[in-house]
N, C-alpha and C positions, 0 to 999 in steps of 0.2 A: 504494500500500500504506500502511495506517495505521501510525503510529509509536507503539508501545506502550512505556510506561515504568513502573517500579515507583513506587508512591506510598508514603505513610507507613504505611498499613494493610498493604500488601504486605510491607514490611520488618519490621513488627511480627510478622506471622504467620510469616515466614521465621525470624526470631530465636527466636520462641517454640518453633517446631517443632524447631529445631536444639538449643536448650537442653533441651527435653523428651527428645529422642533421646539426647543426651549424658548427661543425668542418669540415664536408664534404663540405659544401657550401663555407667555407673560403678557404679550400685547393684547390678546383677546380676553385673557382672564383677569388682568388687573387694570391695564391702561384703558381699555375700551369700556370697562365697567364705570369708570368715572364719567365718561360721556353719556352713558345710559342713565345715570342718576339725574342728569340735567333735562331729560326729555319730559314731555307732558305725561300726566297720569293716564289719560285716555289711551295714548299710544302704548304705554307700558302694559296696561290691562289687555289690550288687544293681542299682544304677542306672548302672553304667559302660557297658553296651551299649544303653541306652535301650529295652530290650525287643525288640531285633532281633538275630538271630544273624548275618545277612549284610547287606551294604550294599543288596542288592536289596530285602530286606524293609523296610528303612528308607525307601528312595526310593519304593517302590511301595505303601507302606502295608500290606504283607503281602497285598496284593490283596483286601482285605476292607473297603474304604472304602464309605461310604454314597453314594447317588446325588446328594444335594443338594450336599455339599461338592465333589464332583468336577465337577458341572455348573457351579457358581459359578466354579470355577477355570478351566474350559475357556472359558466365556463371557467371563470377564475377560481371558484371554489373547487370545482372538479379537478382542474390541473394542479392546484396546490395540494389537494389531498392525495392525489396519485403520485405526485413528485415526492412527497415525504414518505409515502408508503414504499415506493420502489427503491428509494435511497436507503431505507432502513434494512433492506434485505441483504 
């Protein structure tokens, strides 16, 4: 079996992606929240349920999602599951 190791480029990509993810989380989690507090109360109440009355509507997309996004999701899940299965053998 080959011995794979991280090189300089691998570490740079890892650090860059970690910083990008952390920065995005901080921006939308903390900084954007300050701007949300300044909005009017009526607009804030309108967005609390994200357009869904029940959790089923949120998780299932109110059962009116288009074919392409559902297909991409199913194919991605299938490929990912098979990739991990066959690499573990």
